[in-house]
C-alpha positions in Angstrom: -10.8 14.5 -20.5 -11.7 14.6 -17.6 -8.7 14.2 -14.6 -9.5 10.3 -14.1 -8.2 10.0 -18.0 -5.3 13.0 -17.4 -4.8 10.6 -14.3 -4.9 7.3 -16.2 -2.3 8.6 -18.8 0.0 9.8 -15.9 2.5 6.7 -15.6 4.4 8.1 -13.0 1.6 8.8 -10.7 0.0 5.6 -11.5 2.8 3.9 -10.7 3.2 6.1 -7.4 -0.4 5.1 -6.6 -0.2 1.3 -7.0 2.8 1.1 -4.6 1.0 3.2 -1.9 -1.8 0.4 -2.4 0.1 -1.8 -1.9 1.6 -1.0 0.8 -1.5 -0.1 2.8 -3.3 -3.3 1.9 0.0 -5.6 2.6 0.6 -3.4 6.4 -3.7 -3.5 7.1 -3.1 -7.3 6.6 -0.2 -8.1 8.7 -1.3 -10.8 10.2 -1.6 -12.6 7.1 0.4 -11.5 5.1 3.9 -11.5 8.3 4.5 -15.0 7.9 5.7 -15.0 11.7 4.9 -12.6 15.0 6.9 -9.7 15.2 7.2 -10.0 18.2 8.8 -14.2 19.0 12.2 -14.8 19.0 13.6 -18.1 16.9 16.1 -20.0 19.1 19.8 -19.2 18.2 18.7 -16.8 15.3 19.9 -13.5 16.2 20.8 -11.5 13.1 20.8 -14.2 10.6 21.0 -13.2 6.6 18.4 -13.6 4.8 17.5 -17.5 4.3 19.0 -18.8 1.4 16.3 -21.0 -0.8 17.1 -24.6 -1.9 15.3 -26.7 -4.9 17.4 -29.4 -4.6 18.2 -31.4 -2.1 21.7 -33.0 -0.6 21.0 -35.9 -3.1 20.7 -33.5 -6.2 16.7 -35.0 -6.7 14.2 -31.6 -7.0 11.8 -31.6 -4.7 11.0 -27.9 -4.7 11.4 -24.1 -2.9 12.9 -25.6 0.6 14.8 -24.0 3.2 16.8 -26.1 6.0 17.0 -25.2 9.9 19.3 -21.9 10.2 21.0 -21.0 13.2 23.9 -19.2 14.1 27.3 -20.4 16.2 29.4 -19.5 19.0 31.0 -16.2 18.1 35.3 -16.1 17.2 36.6 -14.3 20.1 39.7 -13.7 17.6 37.8 -12.8 14.3 35.2 -11.7 15.8 32.8 -14.0 13.3 29.7 -16.4 13.8 29.9 -19.8 12.5 26.4 -20.2 10.7 24.3 -23.3 11.3 23.0 -25.1 8.4 21.1 -28.3 9.2 20.2 -30.3 5.4 18.8 -33.2 7.3 15.5 -31.2 7.6 13.9 -29.4 4.5 11.4 -27.3 5.4 9.3 -27.1 1.8 8.3 -23.1 1.4 4.0 -22.9 0.6 1.7 -20.4 0.2 -1.3 -20.0 2.8 0.1 -22.0 5.4 -1.0 -22.6 9.5 1.5 -20.3 12.2 0.4 -18.1 14.8 -3.0 -17.3 15.4 -4.3 -13.9 15.4 -7.3 -12.1 15.5 -7.9 -11.0 12.0 -9.2 -7.0 11.1 -9.3 -6.6 14.5 -10.1 -2.5 15.3 -8.5 -1.2 18.0 -8.8 2.6 18.7 -6.8 4.4 21.8 -8.3 6.1 23.4 -7.1 9.6 26.3 -9.4 9.2 29.6 -6.8 11.6 30.8 -5.0 13.2 28.7 -2.0 16.0 29.6 2.0 15.9 28.6 3.1 15.4 31.6 0.9 12.1 32.9 -1.0 10.9 29.6 -3.7 7.4 30.1 -4.4 6.2 27.3 -7.0 3.2 27.2 -7.2 0.9 23.7 -11.2 0.1 22.4 -11.5 -2.8 21.1 -13.9 -2.0 18.4 -14.5 -4.9 16.7 -12.8 -8.5 18.3 -11.9 -9.9 14.7 -11.8 -13.3 13.8 -9.0 -16.0 14.7 -7.0 -17.5 12.5 -3.6 -19.1 12.4 -3.4 -18.9 8.2 -0.2 -17.0 6.4 0.6 -16.0 3.2 3.6 -17.9 3.2 6.0 -19.7 5.4 6.9 -23.0 6.2 5.2 -26.9 6.6 8.7 -27.8 8.8 10.0 -26.5 11.3 12.5 -24.4 9.6 12.1 -20.5 9.5 12.0 -18.6 6.0 13.7 -14.9 6.9 12.9 -13.6 4.1 14.9 -10.5 5.3 16.4 -12.4 8.3 16.7 -11.5 11.9 17.2 -8.9 14.0 19.5 -8.3 17.4 17.0 -10.1 18.6 16.5 -13.1 16.9 12.9 -12.2 15.4 11.7 -11.5 11.9 12.9 -8.6 10.1 10.4 -9.1 7.5 6.8 -9.6 10.1 8.6 -6.3 11.9 8.5 -4.2 8.6 5.1 -5.6 8.0 4.1 -4.4 11.2 5.5 -1.4 11.6 4.9 -0.2 8.6 1.2 0.5 10.2 2.5 2.8 12.4 4.5 4.3 9.5 1.9 4.8 7.0 -0.6 5.2 9.1 0.4 8.4 11.3 1.0 11.1 7.6 -2.6 9.7 7.2 -4.3 10.3 11.2 -2.5 13.9 10.6 -3.6 15.2 8.3 -7.3 14.3 9.1 -6.4 16.5 12.3 -4.4 19.2 10.0 -6.3 20.0 6.8 -9.7 20.8 8.3 -8.8 22.3 10.9 -6.1 24.7 8.8 -9.5 25.1 6.2 -12.1 26.5 8.6 -8.9 29.2 10.2 -7.9 30.5 6.6 -11.7 29.8 5.0 -12.7 32.9 8.4 -10.0 34.4 8.4 -10.1 35.2 4.3 -13.7 35.3 4.7 -14.4 37.7 7.4 -11.0 39.9 6.8 -11.0 42.7 9.8 -10.0 41.7 13.1 -10.8 38.0 12.8 -8.3 38.1 9.6 -5.7 39.7 11.4 -5.4 38.2 14.7 -5.9 34.6 13.3 -3.0 35.4 10.9 -0.6 36.4 13.3 -0.9 33.4 14.8 -0.4 31.0 12.3 2.4 33.5 11.2 3.8 32.6 15.2 2.8 29.2 14.8 5.1 29.0 11.1 8.3 30.4 13.0 8.7 27.6 15.4 10.5 24.6 14.2 8.8 21.6 14.1 11.6 19.2 15.3 12.9 20.7 17.4 9.5 21.2 19.1 9.1 18.1 19.1 11.8 17.1 20.5 11.8 19.3 23.4 8.8 17.9 23.7 9.0 14.6 23.6 12.5 14.6 25.8 10.2 15.5 28.6 7.7 13.0 27.9 7.6 10.0 31.0 9.6 7.4 29.8 6.8 5.0 31.0 4.4 6.1 28.2 3.4 3.3 25.1 3.2 3.4 21.3 0.5 4.2 21.5 0.7 7.3 23.6 3.9 8.2 22.1 1.8 8.0 19.1 -1.0 10.1 19.6 1.5 13.0 21.4 3.4 12.7 17.9 0.1 13.5 15.9 -0.8 15.9 18.0 2.1 17.7 18.5 2.8 17.4 14.5 -0.8 18.8 13.7 -0.9 22.0 15.9 2.0 23.6 14.1 1.0 21.6 10.8 -1.9 24.0 10.1 -0.3 27.4 10.1 1.1 27.0 6.1 -2.1 25.6 4.9 -4.3 28.0 6.8 -2.4 30.6 4.7 -2.6 29.6 1.4 -6.9 28.7 1.7 -7.0 32.4 3.5 -5.6 33.5 -0.6 -8.2 32.0 -2.8 -11.2 32.5 -0.1 -10.4 36.4 -0.6 -10.3 35.6 -4.3 -13.5 32.8 -4.0 -15.8 35.3 -1.6 -16.2 37.9 -4.3 -18.0 35.4 -6.9 -21.0 35.7 -7.6 -22.8 32.4 -6.5 -21.2 33.7 -3.4 -23.1 36.9 -3.3 -26.3 35.2 -4.6 -25.9 32.9 -1.7 -25.5 36.2 1.2 -28.3 38.0 -0.5 -30.4 34.6 -0.4 -29.6 35.5 3.5 -26.9 32.3 3.3 -25.5 32.8 7.1 -21.9 33.2 7.1 -20.2 29.6 8.3 -23.4 28.0 5.7 -21.5 30.2 3.0 -18.0 29.1 4.0 -19.1 25.6 4.4 -20.8 25.1 1.1 -19.7 27.1 -0.7 -16.1 28.3 -0.6 -14.2 26.0 1.1 -15.6 22.8 -2.0 -13.8 25.4 -4.6 -10.3 24.8 -2.7 -10.5 21.5 -3.0 -7.8 21.0 -5.8 -5.5 22.0 -3.9 -6.5 20.5 -0.5 -6.1 17.1 -2.8 -2.4 17.6 -3.7 -1.5 19.4 -0.6 -2.9 16.6 1.1 -0.5 13.4 -1.0 2.6 16.2 -0.5 2.0 16.3 3.2 1.6 12.6 4.3 5.3 12.0 3.3 6.5 14.9 5.8 4.2 13.6 9.3 6.0 10.2 8.8 9.8 11.7 8.2 9.2 13.0 11.8 7.4 9.7 12.6 11.0 7.8 11.6 13.1 10.8 12.7 12.1 11.3 16.7 12.1 7.1 17.0 15.6 7.4 14.9 16.7 9.0 17.6 15.2 7.4 20.5 12.0 10.0 21.3 9.3 8.3 19.2 8.0 4.9 18.7 10.2 2.6 21.5 11.3 -1.0 20.9 9.7 -4.1 21.5 7.0 -1.9 19.5 8.2 -1.7 15.5 8.0 1.2 12.8 10.6 2.1 10.0 11.8 4.8 11.9 13.0 2.4 15.0 13.2 -0.1 12.9 16.5 2.4 11.7 18.4 3.4 15.2 20.2 0.4 13.7 22.0 2.7 11.8 24.1 3.2 14.2 25.9 0.6 15.3 28.8 0.4 12.9 29.3 -3.3 13.2 25.3 -3.9 11.6 25.9 -1.7 9.0 29.2 -3.4 8.4 28.2 -7.0 8.9 24.0 -6.9 8.8 23.1 -3.6 6.1 19.9 -5.2 4.7 18.4 -4.4 8.3 19.3 -0.8 7.5 18.3 -0.4 4.2 15.1 -2.6 4.8 13.2 0.3 6.6 15.0 2.7 4.7 14.2 1.0 1.0 10.5 1.2 2.2 10.8 5.0 3.1 11.7 6.4 0.7 9.8 4.3 -2.5 6.3 5.6 -0.4 7.2 9.4 0.0 8.7 8.6 -3.9 5.3 7.3 -4.6 3.4 10.5 -2.5 6.1 12.6 -4.6 4.9 11.1 -7.8 1.3 10.9 -7.1 1.2 14.2 -5.7 2.3 15.4 -9.2 0.0 14.0 -11.0 -3.5 14.8 -9.1 -1.6 18.6 -9.4 -1.4 17.9 -13.6 -4.6 17.0 -13.7 -7.0 18.2 -11.8 -5.4 22.2 -12.9 -7.9 23.6 -15.2 -4.9 25.0 -16.9 -3.9 22.2 -17.8 -5.0 22.1 -21.2 -3.5 18.3 -22.5 -5.5 16.5 -23.8 
């Protein structure tokens, strides 16, 4: 039985892969999936609860799923409560594929540094593909009422839409970080294990020094000294670069140990006898033998990048408002009144983070069982 068949038989790994596929497709198509713009506020709509869906009108007639215009009334100075006003004279049907705010579908932009330093980074977004203008959304209403699936935040912005847009940062930061970390760790570990001697000693001592640095405290220290006017794109790049810089050391040590064993095998020795260059042998024959560990390690490392961004954004040193990320959306947890009166604003991003990390771990465990040659399961 090959590894793919073993992976498909692992139900937990399969469910994890399906969840990740749904999440990544949803945030990639956030312009289409989100019913509203993540930055637009609705009048008198601050801290609205999830919109209640009705199936019958005020006369008791069945007219299908619909909502009514909902606003918050003034605050009662004695009790602190706010009256919820529902205008039942204007039903708005809920429909799939409705027209709404315009967006550029599949627009691709890449933030590139034009002048990069920790004290004065200059990042300019480069448009790789302008996208296709559209105003079609997956679901919404055809009337004047808004369907806030998860309510609204303190700025009267739709919570579900912000979760979709915020997932772009939270889910992509792990992928981008791994793209930087793993090639660096593989190359350093491969060179160290293959050549040995003083090269091995120098590279491994440097790796050990980096491994002694507490990543979270380093991120907090560096983020705290950055200029306050940085955009979210600039902070995103800095978080990825800093996290990747201190994360490759552990991977390099593991790869080095595997290379020490692989370089003694017959096919590597044969390539040396045939005159193969050292870097060619490392890239062509040695490092591919570590692919199993790399794949498994990547699925288990990506969540650590996500959690790092979430922690930094939660304490106000990561992605800044009004740009959404699952981390900075959790900052509402510091407000006791939000936790008591509007708990959905806290648990919605928290649940997404927990589910995503769990899905990556389940997929990583499934890949480990499927790719491990010592696993004799048939």
